[in-house]
Structures are given as structure tokens and as C-alpha cells.
N, C-alpha and C positions, 0 to 999 in steps of 0.2 A: 503494499499499500504504500501512496506517495501523496503528500500534501503540497502543493505549489507555494513558493514563498510568495512576500508581497513585492518584492522587488527590491532595488539597493535604495537604502534612505540617504538623503544627502550627508555629508560630513557634518554640517553644522547640526543636523538633527541627530547624530549619533550621541547617545548618553555618554557625559564624561565626566569624571569627578572633576570639583572645583580645582581650578589651576592646571588642568590637562588641556593642551589645546592640539589638536591633532593638525597637521599641515596638508594642505592640497598638494604640496610638492612631494610628498612621500611616494617612493617607489611602489608601495603598496596600494596605495589610493591610485596612482596612475594606472598600476596594472590591472586594476579592478575594474576601472573605467573602459578599457581596451577589450576586455574578453565580452564575447556575444553570449552572457549568462541565459538570456530566456531561449534562445536557439538551442543551446545544450541541454538546458532544463527540459525542453519538450521531448526530447531523446531519451534521457535520464529516466524521466518519469513512466514513458513505456515499457521500461524493464520490470516495472512493478504492477503487474495486471491484476495480481490476488488483491481483494478487498477485506481481507481479514488478517489478522496478525499484527506484528511490530509495523510503525511507520518508518519508512526509510528515512535516513539521515538527508537533510535537505541537500540539494546539489553543491550549493555554495562552500557548505561545511565539506562535504566529501570531497569534491574535486578541488577546493582550496587546499584541502590538507594535502592533498596529492602534491599539489603544485609545490607549496611549501616544503614537504617532505624531500621533494625532487631537488628544489634550489639548494639545499642545505645538507641533504645527505644524512638526516635525523633518522632516529629508529621510531617505530610507532611512539613509544611512550615520550621521546622528546619531543615530538611534533605536538602531540597533545599538550604537554608542558610548556612549550613555546608559545601555543596558541593562548593557553589560559593566561599568561603573564604579558602578553604584548599586544597593546590596542590596536596597532595598526595591522597585526594579522587578524584579529577579532573583526575590523571594519573589512578587510578581505574577504573572510568567511562570511559576511552578512549578518554579524550579530547586531542588535538594536542597539547596544551599547556596551561600555566597558564592564567586564565580569571577570575578576580573579579569584572568584571562590569556586567555579565549577570546571572540571575539565569538560571539553568539547565532547569526547567521547571515551568509552574505556578502552584503553589501548591494548589490553590483554584480548579483546574481541574484534579488534579492528586489523585488517590485514591488507596494509597498503605499502608495504617494504617496497622500496625501489630496487634493493639489491636481490628481491627473489627471482 
């Protein structure tokens, strides 16, 4: 089962703690703007035809994590921790705001290793 996202929020609408100001010039903000997320999401959603069971991870998180992992060569666990700790990576993965309290996924259940 898959639920479509609401689309990328603007950087100014990204909820940030007081004093944190993400920059439009960040490579992750720029990269997020260059990817045709909606086109990819339609193809991704078609993979989840079953209407029962767990909802699949949103495309932006799944593909975003793969891109981040490929960029840096992180393990699954390190990818999850980097996303948890970095607001630019969270914006890239389409979080509505900064959240350093929750891992984006359980690394032991995630299989995105680029070295496999």
C-alpha cells in the first residue's frame, strides 16, 4: 500500500527550531529542486498494488536515503543517523520540519546498501 505525498514544502515553511535558518544555496536544497519527484513517485507507487498491510515508505524518504547513502557510502544505520541529525537531509527527504528525535526508518529492516 502506498500513500502519495503532499509535495515539497517551501524552505520557508520547513519547521525549524528558533535560530536555525536553512539556506537556499545548500546543495541538498538545490538537489531536491532538480529531481522530478512526482514522475518517479507515480512509478514507485505502482509497485505497491496491495491495499492491505503496512504502508510503504514515502518515495522521497526511500529514494532520498538511497541517494544520500550512495553519495557518502554510508551503511544503512549511518544513513538513518545522518538523516536524523541533519536538517538539510531531512528537507531533501521531504520532512515537514526538523526532527532529531526519531530515526527515519529502522536500519535493521532497511536494505539499501550500495555495496550489496
